[in-house]
MARMAR-69970 format. One record per residue (C-alpha): residue number from 1; x, y, z; residue in three letters. Coordinates in pm, 1 decimal. Each point is the difference from the previous one (the first is absolute). Layout:
residues N
{NUM; {X; Y; Z}; ALA}
...
end
This chain:
residues 143
{1; {1491.2; 471.4; 716.6}; UNK}
{2; {-15.9; 237.2; -296.1}; UNK}
{3; {-66.8; 315.1; 203.7}; UNK}
{4; {271.8; 197.5; 176.5}; UNK}
{5; {-48.9; 143.8; 347.0}; UNK}
{6; {-17.0; 354.7; -137.6}; UNK}
{7; {-281.7; -100.6; -238.8}; UNK}
{8; {-192.8; -165.8; 282.1}; UNK}
{9; {40.2; 306.8; 224.4}; UNK}
{10; {-131.3; 233.1; -271.8}; UNK}
{11; {-284.9; -242.4; -69.7}; UNK}
{12; {-102.0; -10.2; 368.5}; UNK}
{13; {-2.2; 381.9; 9.2}; UNK}
{14; {-211.0; 17.2; -316.0}; UNK}
{15; {-265.3; -242.4; 122.8}; UNK}
{16; {-30.8; 161.0; 341.9}; UNK}
{17; {-272.9; 229.0; -139.1}; UNK}
{18; {-328.3; -75.9; -170.6}; UNK}
{19; {-282.4; -248.2; 21.5}; UNK}
{20; {80.8; -368.6; -28.3}; UNK}
{21; {-180.8; -175.1; -284.6}; UNK}
{22; {10.1; -377.1; -51.9}; UNK}
{23; {116.0; -106.0; -346.1}; UNK}
{24; {56.1; -322.7; -189.0}; UNK}
{25; {296.4; -74.8; -224.5}; UNK}
{26; {-99.2; -228.7; -286.3}; UNK}
{27; {220.8; -158.0; -265.0}; UNK}
{28; {-105.1; -81.0; -354.6}; UNK}
{29; {-36.2; -365.1; 104.2}; UNK}
{30; {-253.2; 94.2; 270.0}; UNK}
{31; {221.0; -38.9; 308.4}; UNK}
{32; {-93.8; 251.0; 271.1}; UNK}
{33; {142.6; 138.7; 322.5}; UNK}
{34; {-133.6; 267.9; 235.7}; UNK}
{35; {177.3; 322.9; 82.8}; UNK}
{36; {-70.3; 361.4; 84.6}; UNK}
{37; {61.7; 350.2; -129.1}; UNK}
{38; {-16.6; 334.5; 176.3}; UNK}
{39; {-233.2; 241.3; -176.0}; UNK}
{40; {45.9; 373.7; 54.0}; UNK}
{41; {-313.0; 205.5; -42.8}; UNK}
{42; {96.3; 354.3; -97.0}; UNK}
{43; {-198.7; 299.9; 116.9}; UNK}
{44; {-77.5; 280.0; -247.4}; UNK}
{45; {274.4; 209.9; 164.5}; UNK}
{46; {259.9; -276.9; -47.2}; UNK}
{47; {-107.5; -55.4; -360.5}; UNK}
{48; {30.4; 372.7; -70.9}; UNK}
{49; {346.9; 12.9; 157.9}; UNK}
{50; {120.6; -294.1; -214.6}; UNK}
{51; {-137.2; 166.4; -314.1}; UNK}
{52; {162.9; 335.7; 84.3}; UNK}
{53; {340.9; -161.3; 65.6}; UNK}
{54; {-13.8; -175.4; -338.0}; UNK}
{55; {-103.4; 316.1; -185.1}; UNK}
{56; {265.6; 215.5; 170.1}; UNK}
{57; {271.9; -257.6; -72.3}; UNK}
{58; {-93.8; -4.2; -369.6}; UNK}
{59; {-16.0; 379.5; -16.9}; UNK}
{60; {343.3; 24.4; 162.7}; UNK}
{61; {139.5; -251.6; -248.9}; UNK}
{62; {-152.7; 163.7; -310.6}; UNK}
{63; {257.8; 282.8; -39.9}; UNK}
{64; {286.2; -248.7; 37.2}; UNK}
{65; {-138.8; -216.0; -281.7}; UNK}
{66; {31.3; 292.4; -243.6}; UNK}
{67; {374.6; -75.2; -15.6}; UNK}
{68; {-59.6; -335.1; -172.3}; UNK}
{69; {-49.9; 7.3; -377.6}; UNK}
{70; {-260.2; 50.2; -145.6}; UNK}
{71; {-32.1; 289.3; 239.8}; UNK}
{72; {-365.0; 107.4; -30.2}; UNK}
{73; {-195.7; -328.7; 38.1}; UNK}
{74; {156.0; -122.8; 326.5}; UNK}
{75; {-126.4; 277.0; 230.7}; UNK}
{76; {-345.7; -28.6; -155.9}; UNK}
{77; {-0.8; -377.8; 48.4}; UNK}
{78; {124.2; 34.6; 360.1}; UNK}
{79; {-269.7; 252.8; 88.0}; UNK}
{80; {-266.2; -218.0; -164.9}; UNK}
{81; {117.9; -305.3; 194.0}; UNK}
{82; {-11.2; 207.5; 318.4}; UNK}
{83; {-359.2; 112.4; -55.9}; UNK}
{84; {-128.6; -344.5; -105.0}; UNK}
{85; {192.0; -176.2; 278.4}; UNK}
{86; {-130.7; 247.0; 255.3}; UNK}
{87; {-355.0; -72.4; -111.0}; UNK}
{88; {57.9; -377.5; 22.0}; UNK}
{89; {164.3; 22.0; 343.5}; UNK}
{90; {-286.8; 208.8; 134.2}; UNK}
{91; {-248.2; -268.1; -106.7}; UNK}
{92; {178.4; -288.0; 175.8}; UNK}
{93; {-168.1; -54.2; 339.3}; UNK}
{94; {168.2; -326.9; 104.9}; UNK}
{95; {358.3; -125.6; -13.4}; UNK}
{96; {155.6; -333.4; 91.6}; UNK}
{97; {275.4; 57.5; 259.1}; UNK}
{98; {130.2; -356.4; -29.4}; UNK}
{99; {-82.8; -343.9; 127.2}; UNK}
{100; {113.1; -352.8; 76.3}; UNK}
{101; {-86.6; -347.1; -124.3}; UNK}
{102; {149.3; -336.2; -88.8}; UNK}
{103; {61.7; -112.8; -356.1}; UNK}
{104; {-272.1; -245.0; -111.5}; UNK}
{105; {255.6; -200.3; -201.6}; UNK}
{106; {303.0; -34.0; 233.3}; UNK}
{107; {-125.5; 134.6; 335.1}; UNK}
{108; {271.7; 266.3; 33.5}; UNK}
{109; {-69.5; 316.4; 200.7}; UNK}
{110; {-85.0; 291.3; -230.4}; UNK}
{111; {-15.7; 375.3; 48.8}; UNK}
{112; {-281.2; 142.2; -210.7}; UNK}
{113; {91.0; 328.1; -167.2}; UNK}
{114; {-161.7; 335.3; 59.3}; UNK}
{115; {-193.9; 163.3; -281.4}; UNK}
{116; {-339.1; 99.0; -126.1}; UNK}
{117; {-299.6; -188.4; 135.5}; UNK}
{118; {-100.5; -154.4; -332.7}; UNK}
{119; {-85.0; -369.7; 18.1}; UNK}
{120; {101.6; -255.8; -101.0}; UNK}
{121; {364.4; 95.3; 57.0}; UNK}
{122; {282.3; -210.9; -145.0}; UNK}
{123; {279.3; -131.3; 223.1}; UNK}
{124; {309.0; -205.0; -88.8}; UNK}
{125; {149.8; -229.2; 265.3}; UNK}
{126; {355.0; 90.5; 100.4}; UNK}
{127; {91.3; -369.5; 31.1}; UNK}
{128; {-167.2; -196.4; -281.1}; UNK}
{129; {-85.4; 300.1; -224.4}; UNK}
{130; {-358.6; -127.6; -36.2}; UNK}
{131; {-259.6; 265.5; -87.3}; UNK}
{132; {-304.9; 22.7; 222.1}; UNK}
{133; {-292.5; 238.6; 19.3}; UNK}
{134; {-93.3; 184.3; 318.3}; UNK}
{135; {-373.8; 27.8; 55.0}; UNK}
{136; {-178.6; 137.1; 306.3}; UNK}
{137; {-214.6; -253.7; 185.0}; UNK}
{138; {-367.2; 72.5; -38.6}; UNK}
{139; {-207.1; -119.7; 291.0}; UNK}
{140; {-363.9; -64.5; -89.2}; UNK}
{141; {-244.3; 250.9; 146.5}; UNK}
{142; {-190.8; -141.0; 292.7}; UNK}
{143; {-375.0; -26.2; -51.2}; UNK}
end
C-alpha cells in the first residue's frame, strides 16, 4: 500500500466536509473506473477571508523581499502578486477537498488530491504511474 497511516488520517479529515460528487477516472486508452470527490462550496464570507489572508501574507512579505537584489522590483512584484491573487481567490466559489477512486489501469486504491474545481483534472497512479483524467459524472436530466 503506497499510503502511510498519517496520510490516510489527514485524507479522512479533509474529506469529512463538503458535498460528495461522483467522478470517473479515465485513461488515455479509454479504461474507466468510478470514484468520488468532496466538493466544498465557499460562501462569500469564506471567499473574502481567503482573499484577505492571501493579501495580508503578501503585504507582510513585501518589506522582507527588499533585502534581495535588485532591491526595488521585489516588493512591487510581491504586492502585485498579492492583489492579483486576492482577486483570483475571491472569485473561486468551489474547491475540491479530496476524493477516492481506483486506478483504471491496475486497480490500486488512489487518494485524489485537493485543488481547484476545474475539470478535467489530471491524476497519476501511485502504483503504475499511469495518467488518468478525473471527470465529474453527468447524469442526464429527467424529462
